[in-house]
Backbone as CSV, one residue per row, in Angstrom:
resi,resn,N_x,N_y,N_z,CA_x,CA_y,CA_z,C_x,C_y,C_z
1,MET,-113.511,3.019,66.983,-114.413,3.561,65.941,-114.758,2.471,64.899
2,VAL,-113.759,1.658,64.554,-113.953,0.581,63.547,-115.028,-0.449,64.170
3,ALA,-114.864,-0.693,65.435,-115.876,-1.615,66.057,-117.264,-1.067,66.039
4,ARG,-117.350,0.237,66.382,-118.695,0.885,66.403,-119.291,0.826,64.975
5,VAL,-118.553,1.074,63.965,-119.072,1.016,62.598,-119.491,-0.368,62.221
6,TRP,-118.697,-1.326,62.621,-119.032,-2.736,62.302,-120.355,-3.134,62.978
7,PHE,-120.483,-2.785,64.301,-121.699,-3.097,64.997,-122.872,-2.357,64.430
8,GLY,-122.667,-1.135,63.991,-123.715,-0.311,63.383,-124.175,-0.866,62.119
9,VAL,-123.228,-1.304,61.280,-123.563,-1.976,59.979,-124.398,-3.281,60.262
10,THR,-123.952,-4.052,61.265,-124.715,-5.273,61.570,-126.109,-4.985,61.988
11,ALA,-126.333,-3.955,62.840,-127.644,-3.570,63.260,-128.440,-3.092,62.085
12,LEU,-127.855,-2.366,61.126,-128.549,-1.870,59.990,-129.029,-2.975,59.104
13,VAL,-128.172,-3.972,58.851,-128.500,-5.105,58.047,-129.691,-5.849,58.658
14,VAL,-129.678,-6.014,59.962,-130.822,-6.658,60.627,-132.085,-5.871,60.474
15,VAL,-132.043,-4.542,60.650,-133.202,-3.753,60.518,-133.802,-3.769,59.089
16,VAL,-132.893,-3.691,58.104,-133.386,-3.726,56.692,-133.938,-5.111,56.359
17,GLY,-133.277,-6.158,56.870,-133.820,-7.496,56.650,-135.168,-7.735,57.262
18,LEU,-135.356,-7.243,58.501,-136.671,-7.415,59.188,-137.752,-6.578,58.478
19,VAL,-137.426,-5.331,58.049,-138.438,-4.547,57.380,-138.851,-5.188,56.041
20,VAL,-137.864,-5.592,55.273,-138.115,-6.270,53.935,-138.916,-7.545,54.163
21,GLN,-138.610,-8.295,55.195,-139.297,-9.527,55.506,-140.737,-9.233,55.912
22,ALA,-140.942,-8.189,56.717,-142.239,-7.823,57.139,-143.147,-7.423,55.980
23,VAL,-142.588,-6.608,55.085,-143.324,-6.134,53.923,-143.728,-7.366,53.038
24,ALA,-142.713,-8.280,52.833,-142.960,-9.408,51.970,-144.041,-10.343,52.591
25,THR,-143.982,-10.486,53.922,-144.951,-11.295,54.633,-146.358,-10.697,54.547
26,ALA,-146.406,-9.386,54.774,-147.723,-8.737,54.814,-148.360,-8.732,53.459
27,THR,-147.599,-8.733,52.394,-148.225,-8.656,51.061,-148.366,-10.030,50.391
28,THR,-147.957,-11.056,51.065,-148.064,-12.404,50.514,-149.486,-12.994,50.776
29,THR,-150.067,-13.526,49.774,-151.422,-14.131,49.887,-151.353,-15.623,49.847
30,GLY,-152.426,-16.264,50.205,-152.521,-17.699,50.161,-151.823,-18.452,51.210
31,GLU,-151.535,-17.756,52.369,-150.854,-18.337,53.494,-151.906,-18.857,54.481
32,VAL,-151.315,-19.536,55.534,-152.194,-20.109,56.575,-153.036,-18.998,57.248
33,PHE,-152.422,-17.874,57.474,-153.119,-16.738,58.117,-153.635,-15.719,57.060
34,PRO,-154.906,-15.551,56.966,-155.454,-14.871,55.785,-155.265,-13.350,55.847
35,THR,-155.076,-12.762,57.036,-154.895,-11.311,57.147,-153.460,-10.896,57.274
36,ALA,-153.130,-9.670,56.873,-151.761,-9.188,56.983,-151.323,-9.121,58.462
37,GLY,-152.229,-8.663,59.294,-151.930,-8.571,60.703,-151.604,-9.951,61.313
38,GLY,-152.383,-10.939,60.951,-152.122,-12.286,61.433,-150.871,-12.820,60.949
39,ARG,-150.462,-12.555,59.742,-149.151,-13.022,59.203,-147.985,-12.360,59.837
40,LEU,-148.175,-11.044,60.136,-147.084,-10.306,60.812,-146.902,-10.749,62.252
41,VAL,-147.980,-11.017,62.964,-147.834,-11.568,64.281,-147.206,-12.919,64.245
42,ASN,-147.623,-13.777,63.317,-147.015,-15.099,63.215,-145.534,-15.000,62.907
43,LEU,-145.116,-13.982,62.194,-143.727,-13.771,61.854,-142.807,-13.704,63.091
44,LEU,-143.386,-13.161,64.140,-142.602,-12.976,65.380,-142.274,-14.282,66.044
45,PHE,-142.923,-15.352,65.667,-142.684,-16.658,66.307,-141.699,-17.529,65.542
46,PHE,-141.043,-16.951,64.588,-139.991,-17.661,63.850,-138.627,-17.399,64.639
47,PHE,-137.868,-18.461,64.800,-136.593,-18.390,65.514,-135.651,-17.427,64.802
48,THR,-135.679,-17.440,63.455,-134.845,-16.536,62.666,-135.140,-15.090,63.049
49,ILE,-136.391,-14.740,63.191,-136.753,-13.352,63.434,-136.253,-12.974,64.895
50,GLU,-136.537,-13.877,65.843,-136.148,-13.533,67.223,-134.686,-13.474,67.415
51,SER,-133.937,-14.387,66.775,-132.520,-14.317,66.902,-131.910,-13.060,66.226
52,ASN,-132.529,-12.656,65.127,-132.064,-11.429,64.459,-132.402,-10.196,65.323
53,VAL,-133.558,-10.210,65.946,-133.915,-9.099,66.847,-132.875,-8.924,67.939
54,ILE,-132.502,-10.039,68.556,-131.456,-10.020,69.640,-130.165,-9.499,69.086
55,VAL,-129.763,-9.941,67.909,-128.533,-9.501,67.300,-128.575,-7.967,67.021
56,GLY,-129.755,-7.598,66.495,-129.904,-6.178,66.101,-129.819,-5.257,67.368
57,VAL,-130.502,-5.704,68.420,-130.551,-4.874,69.597,-129.153,-4.816,70.286
58,THR,-128.513,-5.968,70.437,-127.194,-5.981,71.075,-126.166,-5.249,70.195
59,SER,-126.268,-5.373,68.939,-125.320,-4.659,68.023,-125.494,-3.114,68.134
60,LEU,-126.736,-2.658,68.211,-127.015,-1.277,68.372,-126.508,-0.755,69.721
61,LEU,-126.687,-1.543,70.753,-126.115,-1.123,72.064,-124.633,-1.094,72.072
62,LEU,-123.984,-1.988,71.326,-122.557,-1.976,71.201,-122.038,-0.816,70.380
63,THR,-122.862,-0.403,69.419,-122.496,0.798,68.650,-122.480,2.025,69.540
64,LEU,-123.368,2.089,70.474,-123.395,3.227,71.432,-122.363,3.117,72.479
65,ASN,-122.092,1.922,72.948,-121.077,1.702,73.987,-120.476,0.279,73.820
66,PRO,-119.287,0.151,73.171,-118.689,-1.152,72.908,-118.219,-1.909,74.160
67,ARG,-118.275,-1.314,75.327,-117.737,-1.971,76.536,-118.779,-2.210,77.608
68,ARG,-119.926,-2.657,77.196,-120.977,-2.970,78.205,-120.641,-4.195,78.941
69,THR,-121.041,-4.223,80.237,-120.614,-5.350,81.082,-121.735,-5.930,81.926
70,SER,-122.947,-5.393,81.834,-124.047,-5.875,82.665,-124.340,-7.335,82.366
71,THR,-124.848,-8.076,83.387,-125.159,-9.497,83.216,-126.229,-9.713,82.156
72,LEU,-127.263,-8.806,82.162,-128.310,-9.021,81.211,-127.779,-8.794,79.778
73,PHE,-126.916,-7.812,79.598,-126.380,-7.636,78.241,-125.490,-8.784,77.843
74,ARG,-124.738,-9.312,78.761,-123.899,-10.442,78.419,-124.669,-11.634,78.018
75,VAL,-125.761,-11.938,78.740,-126.669,-13.003,78.385,-127.250,-12.801,76.990
76,LEU,-127.754,-11.616,76.736,-128.329,-11.276,75.444,-127.312,-11.411,74.346
77,ARG,-126.082,-10.939,74.604,-125.012,-10.997,73.600,-124.693,-12.450,73.300
78,LEU,-124.576,-13.257,74.302,-124.299,-14.723,74.059,-125.444,-15.349,73.318
79,ASP,-126.679,-15.056,73.744,-127.854,-15.575,73.047,-127.862,-15.169,71.556
80,GLY,-127.511,-13.946,71.292,-127.482,-13.445,69.924,-126.442,-14.112,69.104
81,ILE,-125.250,-14.299,69.634,-124.148,-14.966,68.845,-124.557,-16.447,68.574
82,VAL,-125.000,-17.096,69.588,-125.326,-18.532,69.436,-126.590,-18.723,68.644
83,ALA,-127.628,-17.988,68.916,-128.887,-18.139,68.151,-128.764,-17.871,66.666
84,ILE,-128.027,-16.817,66.363,-127.818,-16.494,64.951,-126.968,-17.536,64.231
85,THR,-126.036,-18.200,64.985,-125.213,-19.236,64.433,-126.102,-20.473,64.179
86,VAL,-127.016,-20.784,65.145,-127.946,-21.890,64.958,-128.846,-21.600,63.809
87,THR,-129.324,-20.388,63.661,-130.135,-19.972,62.520,-129.448,-20.279,61.198
88,PHE,-128.129,-19.867,61.124,-127.372,-20.012,59.922,-127.197,-21.509,59.584
89,VAL,-126.788,-22.294,60.601,-126.477,-23.694,60.411,-127.781,-24.486,60.033
90,VAL,-128.819,-24.313,60.853,-130.067,-25.090,60.607,-130.650,-24.720,59.240
91,PHE,-130.679,-23.439,58.878,-131.216,-23.049,57.628,-130.466,-23.647,56.458
92,HIS,-129.158,-23.492,56.470,-128.343,-23.925,55.288,-128.212,-25.429,55.229
93,VAL,-128.379,-26.105,56.383,-128.249,-27.537,56.392,-129.621,-28.260,56.115
94,ALA,-130.670,-27.695,56.815,-131.916,-28.464,56.756,-133.078,-27.753,56.005
95,LEU,-132.999,-26.477,55.827,-134.219,-25.772,55.328,-134.051,-25.047,54.001
96,ALA,-132.843,-24.834,53.564,-132.552,-24.024,52.371,-133.230,-24.657,51.135
97,ASP,-133.233,-25.994,51.040,-133.773,-26.679,49.829,-135.254,-26.875,49.914
98,LEU,-135.892,-26.444,50.933,-137.332,-26.641,51.079,-138.163,-25.487,50.508
99,GLN,-137.495,-24.415,50.078,-138.278,-23.277,49.573,-137.587,-22.623,48.375
100,GLU,-138.389,-22.028,47.506,-137.863,-21.240,46.454,-138.464,-19.831,46.537
101,LEU,-137.527,-18.853,46.768,-137.932,-17.535,47.046,-137.474,-16.603,45.876
102,SER,-138.144,-15.503,45.746,-137.846,-14.521,44.719,-138.198,-13.128,45.253
103,GLY,-137.685,-12.100,44.536,-137.996,-10.784,44.932,-137.568,-10.336,46.314
104,SER,-138.389,-9.588,46.973,-138.039,-9.104,48.300,-137.844,-10.216,49.332
105,ALA,-138.645,-11.248,49.185,-138.492,-12.450,50.083,-137.060,-13.011,50.029
106,ALA,-136.569,-13.094,48.821,-135.214,-13.626,48.628,-134.176,-12.678,49.202
107,VAL,-134.406,-11.383,49.085,-133.444,-10.388,49.657,-133.439,-10.524,51.183
108,ALA,-134.686,-10.582,51.766,-134.727,-10.737,53.219,-134.095,-12.044,53.715
109,ASN,-134.232,-13.136,52.950,-133.688,-14.396,53.235,-132.176,-14.297,53.336
110,VAL,-131.533,-13.641,52.393,-130.086,-13.499,52.361,-129.616,-12.672,53.566
111,LEU,-130.303,-11.573,53.803,-129.918,-10.644,54.895,-130.083,-11.340,56.249
112,LEU,-131.186,-12.045,56.510,-131.401,-12.616,57.820,-130.795,-13.961,58.096
113,HIS,-130.544,-14.676,57.016,-129.998,-16.106,57.213,-128.495,-16.224,56.899
114,THR,-127.988,-15.207,56.192,-126.544,-15.265,55.800,-125.762,-14.056,56.267
115,ALA,-126.183,-12.826,55.774,-125.406,-11.634,56.101,-125.361,-11.349,57.572
116,SER,-126.531,-11.371,58.226,-126.568,-11.091,59.650,-125.734,-12.085,60.459
117,PRO,-125.893,-13.370,60.272,-124.957,-14.340,61.072,-123.487,-14.092,60.820
118,VAL,-123.098,-13.857,59.547,-121.649,-13.715,59.287,-121.164,-12.389,59.980
119,LEU,-121.922,-11.318,59.833,-121.493,-10.051,60.410,-121.419,-10.152,61.928
120,CYS,-122.411,-10.851,62.522,-122.448,-10.970,64.007,-121.279,-11.756,64.515
121,VAL,-121.029,-12.880,63.928,-119.991,-13.800,64.403,-118.599,-13.184,64.093
122,LEU,-118.396,-12.628,62.913,-117.113,-11.971,62.663,-116.895,-10.742,63.602
123,GLY,-117.969,-9.977,63.839,-117.855,-8.881,64.765,-117.423,-9.309,66.151
124,TRP,-117.995,-10.385,66.616,-117.562,-10.935,67.929,-116.123,-11.373,67.959
125,LEU,-115.709,-12.064,66.885,-114.384,-12.587,66.794,-113.317,-11.454,66.683
126,LEU,-113.698,-10.410,65.944,-112.737,-9.303,65.663,-112.739,-8.300,66.877
127,PHE,-113.908,-7.978,67.386,-113.962,-6.835,68.244,-114.510,-7.196,69.689
128,GLY,-114.915,-8.400,69.878,-115.481,-8.712,71.216,-116.754,-8.089,71.536
129,PRO,-116.935,-7.422,72.648,-115.943,-7.210,73.722,-115.682,-8.530,74.522
130,ARG,-114.418,-8.658,74.974,-113.993,-9.893,75.647,-114.185,-9.732,77.164
131,ARG,-114.717,-10.835,77.754,-114.844,-10.898,79.188,-115.008,-12.345,79.568
132,ARG,-114.522,-12.638,80.739,-114.612,-13.992,81.289,-116.062,-14.354,81.618
133,GLY,-116.393,-15.564,81.384,-117.774,-16.037,81.799,-117.623,-17.528,82.275
134,GLY,-118.703,-18.012,82.861,-118.738,-19.324,83.358,-120.014,-20.058,83.066
135,SER,-120.257,-21.134,83.788,-121.418,-21.958,83.528,-122.722,-21.206,83.798
136,ARG,-122.651,-20.280,84.750,-123.854,-19.467,85.077,-124.367,-18.722,83.891
137,LEU,-123.442,-18.110,83.074,-123.820,-17.389,81.940,-124.377,-18.286,80.895
138,VAL,-123.817,-19.471,80.711,-124.332,-20.412,79.723,-125.794,-20.894,80.092
139,VAL,-125.977,-21.151,81.418,-127.337,-21.617,81.839,-128.324,-20.511,81.640
140,LEU,-127.968,-19.288,81.912,-128.980,-18.187,81.686,-129.241,-17.993,80.193
141,ALA,-128.292,-18.280,79.362,-128.446,-18.116,77.915,-129.414,-19.224,77.406
142,LEU,-129.465,-20.326,78.075,-130.340,-21.434,77.651,-131.778,-21.113,77.847
143,ILE,-132.123,-20.143,78.654,-133.526,-19.866,78.966,-134.250,-19.484,77.618
144,PHE,-133.580,-18.721,76.841,-134.260,-18.296,75.550,-134.631,-19.415,74.657
145,PRO,-133.710,-20.308,74.244,-134.144,-21.430,73.376,-135.182,-22.319,73.979
146,LEU,-135.027,-22.610,75.284,-135.991,-23.537,75.954,-137.396,-22.877,75.918
147,CYS,-137.442,-21.597,76.181,-138.740,-20.946,76.179,-139.359,-20.903,74.745
148,TYR,-138.481,-20.751,73.828,-138.934,-20.719,72.449,-139.533,-22.016,72.037
149,ILE,-138.860,-23.146,72.322,-139.419,-24.449,71.987,-140.741,-24.704,72.691
150,ALA,-140.734,-24.412,74.005,-141.990,-24.629,74.794,-143.168,-23.816,74.177
151,LEU,-142.882,-22.574,73.890,-143.934,-21.704,73.333,-144.440,-22.233,71.976
152,THR,-143.496,-22.693,71.159,-143.851,-23.184,69.828,-144.745,-24.426,69.954
153,LEU,-144.426,-25.319,70.873,-145.178,-26.537,71.020,-146.516,-26.292,71.705
154,ILE,-146.621,-25.227,72.556,-147.893,-24.884,73.139,-148.792,-24.172,72.126
155,ARG,-148.208,-23.263,71.380,-148.986,-22.465,70.425,-149.395,-23.249,69.201
156,GLY,-148.574,-24.240,68.816,-148.808,-24.947,67.598,-150.215,-25.507,67.402
157,PRO,-150.687,-26.332,68.392,-152.025,-26.913,68.289,-153.129,-25.815,68.344
158,ILE,-152.852,-24.704,68.982,-153.891,-23.702,69.084,-154.131,-23.005,67.735
159,VAL,-153.099,-22.686,67.014,-153.217,-21.940,65.719,-153.076,-22.879,64.543
160,ASP,-152.763,-24.181,64.857,-152.553,-25.241,63.835,-151.445,-24.789,62.853
161,PHE,-150.298,-24.328,63.463,-149.176,-23.863,62.626,-147.899,-24.095,63.457
162,TYR,-146.843,-24.608,62.737,-145.558,-24.768,63.367,-144.526,-24.094,62.369
163,PRO,-143.614,-23.227,62.899,-142.804,-22.462,61.946,-141.761,-23.262,61.219
164,TYR,-141.382,-24.428,61.761,-140.348,-25.241,61.102,-140.771,-26.706,61.003
165,PRO,-140.497,-27.412,59.916,-140.952,-28.785,59.750,-140.458,-29.698,60.851
166,PHE,-139.198,-29.500,61.394,-138.710,-30.440,62.378,-139.365,-30.266,63.732
167,LEU,-140.197,-29.154,63.897,-140.971,-28.923,65.119,-142.468,-29.233,64.929
168,ASP,-142.840,-29.768,63.728,-144.270,-29.978,63.427,-144.757,-31.313,63.954
169,VAL,-145.457,-31.320,65.042,-145.940,-32.589,65.604,-146.947,-33.329,64.744
170,ARG,-147.547,-32.559,63.870,-148.586,-33.118,62.994,-147.863,-34.128,62.006
171,ILE,-146.663,-33.818,61.669,-145.930,-34.645,60.736,-145.096,-35.686,61.448
172,HIS,-144.399,-35.370,62.486,-143.457,-36.266,63.130,-143.933,-36.858,64.477
173,GLY,-144.948,-36.263,65.098,-145.338,-36.738,66.457,-144.531,-36.095,67.460
174,TYR,-144.977,-36.146,68.709,-144.316,-35.471,69.822,-142.954,-36.102,70.143
175,LEU,-142.798,-37.376,70.028,-141.565,-38.080,70.321,-140.402,-37.586,69.459
176,ARG,-140.653,-37.590,68.181,-139.669,-37.180,67.214,-139.334,-35.719,67.379
177,VAL,-140.361,-34.903,67.565,-140.125,-33.442,67.776,-139.302,-33.258,68.979
178,LEU,-139.560,-34.042,70.025,-138.794,-33.907,71.261,-137.322,-34.167,71.017
179,VAL,-137.103,-35.254,70.250,-135.689,-35.606,69.870,-135.055,-34.470,69.110
180,ASN,-135.785,-33.962,68.123,-135.258,-32.830,67.334,-134.944,-31.620,68.242
181,SER,-135.827,-31.385,69.173,-135.615,-30.225,70.115,-134.371,-30.447,70.920
182,VAL,-134.156,-31.625,71.385,-132.987,-31.966,72.196,-131.721,-31.772,71.347
183,ILE,-131.761,-32.146,70.045,-130.593,-31.993,69.186,-130.248,-30.497,69.042
184,VAL,-131.314,-29.679,68.772,-131.079,-28.280,68.667,-130.619,-27.634,69.982
185,GLY,-131.185,-28.163,71.111,-130.768,-27.672,72.426,-129.314,-28.030,72.729
186,VAL,-128.935,-29.186,72.381,-127.495,-29.621,72.569,-126.571,-28.783,71.752
187,LEU,-126.984,-28.530,70.493,-126.178,-27.659,69.609,-126.051,-26.254,70.263
188,PHE,-127.197,-25.785,70.739,-127.158,-24.408,71.344,-126.222,-24.425,72.604
189,LEU,-126.311,-25.480,73.426,-125.462,-25.566,74.626,-124.004,-25.696,74.220
190,CYS,-123.654,-26.521,73.219,-122.256,-26.686,72.846,-121.685,-25.366,72.304
191,LEU,-122.493,-24.700,71.506,-122.032,-23.416,70.933,-121.837,-22.333,72.024
192,ALA,-122.814,-22.278,72.967,-122.703,-21.324,74.063,-121.472,-21.612,74.917
193,THR,-121.201,-22.866,75.174,-120.051,-23.240,75.982,-118.790,-22.958,75.205
194,GLY,-118.759,-23.202,73.879,-117.619,-22.929,73.065,-117.258,-21.384,72.942
195,VAL,-118.399,-20.631,72.792,-118.190,-19.189,72.714,-117.599,-18.601,74.059
196,THR,-118.133,-19.093,75.168,-117.658,-18.654,76.449,-116.272,-19.094,76.706
197,ALA,-115.925,-20.360,76.325,-114.568,-20.834,76.524,-113.590,-20.091,75.649
198,LEU,-113.989,-19.754,74.448,-113.060,-19.001,73.575,-112.851,-17.553,74.070
199,ASP,-113.952,-16.938,74.576,-113.759,-15.672,75.235,-112.810,-15.723,76.342
200,ASN,-112.947,-16.751,77.233,-112.012,-16.947,78.363,-110.573,-17.082,77.967
201,TRP,-110.401,-17.896,76.869,-109.053,-18.158,76.404,-108.412,-16.860,75.815
202,LEU,-109.177,-16.117,75.073,-108.719,-14.842,74.534,-108.350,-13.841,75.620
203,VAL,-109.140,-13.777,76.677,-108.865,-12.871,77.810,-107.550,-13.247,78.449
204,ARG,-107.412,-14.555,78.706,-106.112,-15.052,79.318,-104.933,-14.750,78.448
205,ARG,-105.144,-14.976,77.103,-103.975,-14.721,76.171,-103.582,-13.296,76.169
206,ARG,-104.498,-12.370,76.251,-104.187,-10.919,76.168,-103.791,-10.313,77.448
207,THR,-104.155,-10.937,78.583,-103.825,-10.403,79.872,-102.757,-11.158,80.593
208,GLY,-102.211,-12.202,79.950,-101.164,-13.014,80.550,-101.680,-13.808,81.750
209,ASN,-102.991,-14.192,81.691,-103.595,-15.025,82.785,-103.524,-14.293,84.100
210,SER,-103.670,-12.995,84.123,-103.619,-12.215,85.379,-104.668,-12.648,86.283
211,PRO,-104.401,-12.903,87.617,-105.413,-13.255,88.568,-106.347,-12.103,88.897
212,ASP,-105.977,-10.868,88.487,-106.809,-9.683,88.810,-107.903,-9.433,87.820
213,ILE,-107.982,-10.259,86.723,-109.001,-10.079,85.665,-110.262,-10.868,86.047
214,GLY,-111.301,-10.238,86.471,-112.522,-10.905,86.844,-113.489,-10.967,85.677
215,GLU,-114.699,-11.457,85.975,-115.713,-11.711,84.966,-116.272,-10.335,84.397
216,SER,-116.142,-9.290,85.200,-116.662,-7.989,84.762,-115.683,-7.179,83.965
217,SER,-114.418,-7.689,83.859,-113.396,-6.945,83.064,-113.726,-7.125,81.612
218,VAL,-113.331,-6.081,80.869,-113.525,-6.070,79.462,-112.256,-5.907,78.672
219,VAL,-111.981,-6.717,77.620,-110.807,-6.646,76.831,-111.277,-6.443,75.405
220,ASP,-110.833,-5.357,74.828,-111.117,-5.100,73.376,-109.830,-4.876,72.695
221,GLY,-109.439,-5.885,71.825,-108.088,-5.795,71.231,-107.037,-5.628,72.250
222,PRO,-106.169,-4.563,72.066,-105.085,-4.375,72.944,-105.542,-3.556,74.201
223,VAL,-106.760,-3.153,74.275,-107.209,-2.312,75.384,-107.810,-3.137,76.498
224,LEU,-107.367,-2.887,77.727,-107.841,-3.613,78.833,-108.372,-2.591,79.815
225,THR,-109.684,-2.723,80.227,-110.271,-1.857,81.181,-110.713,-2.560,82.458
226,ASN,-110.943,-1.807,83.498,-111.411,-2.406,84.732,-110.505,-3.426,85.327
227,VAL,-109.182,-3.109,85.271,-108.141,-3.990,85.819,-107.703,-3.447,87.124
228,VAL,-107.581,-4.308,88.091,-107.130,-3.845,89.452,-105.621,-3.685,89.452
229,THR,-105.167,-2.539,89.810,-103.725,-2.217,89.832,-103.188,-2.483,91.254
230,PRO,-102.155,-3.389,91.363,-101.620,-3.648,92.699,-101.096,-2.336,93.349
231,ARG,-101.359,-2.291,94.679,-100.875,-1.121,95.472,-99.399,-1.280,95.685
232,LYS,-98.714,-0.073,95.735,-97.362,-0.064,96.095,-97.155,-0.312,97.580
233,GLN,-96.187,-1.187,97.951,-95.866,-1.392,99.279,-94.970,-0.241,99.849
234,PRO,-95.086,-0.042,101.171,-94.208,1.025,101.691,-92.769,0.827,101.365
235,GLY,-92.109,1.877,100.830,-90.708,1.832,100.573,-90.406,1.213,99.170
236,GLN,-91.491,0.791,98.397,-91.246,0.175,97.197,-91.034,1.233,96.114
237,SER,-90.079,1.014,95.226,-89.730,1.983,94.193,-90.845,1.985,93.170
238,SER,-91.055,3.196,92.548,-92.133,3.358,91.599,-91.619,2.985,90.176
239,THR,-90.318,2.677,90.083,-89.776,2.331,88.725,-89.693,0.848,88.561
């Protein structure tokens, strides 16, 4: 129940942050996109928004069922954890000093760049769900950031807009932007590998490194589900 509440609060924070951000964006004037509709569509191409959407959806799904095991969900969950961590790190290290926000925009900024990442990562550390993963899971999780970078670089020249300065080829040129993209990609890869490795370690720690615990097994705190129970041999005592 505590896990469900935590995931529910995380999803609620994301929803409130997205709604406040959407209202602030729609009512802001003097932007590159003159219409409210154009600004709202452009909002969808920010990595912060996309990572928060993934966190919100996966948190809501965990609120309904904290022990989901499908491959698609596991990839989305890993993407959410890593992407929101990248959002937190990149914003606070490289972007926080580039803007001065007030009012609803400042509220949305705190919710989406600080509150949501902290709640998501702490929720994963505290409640899991735990399951073993491997390189295949990490590779599948990389599809999202690679597609995002590719889409940003394709769309940028068409609409003459780039969501982040380090991806703006008008300022840095394609070579520097490529280097920046590789840095972000390596950060994403390292975090995804680290999250998967930590999950594997926690599963081994709580199950005593049992050979019967597969990738589909789920460990939540002291609870272990989907464990294969050895069959009794003929004549073997049940005690």
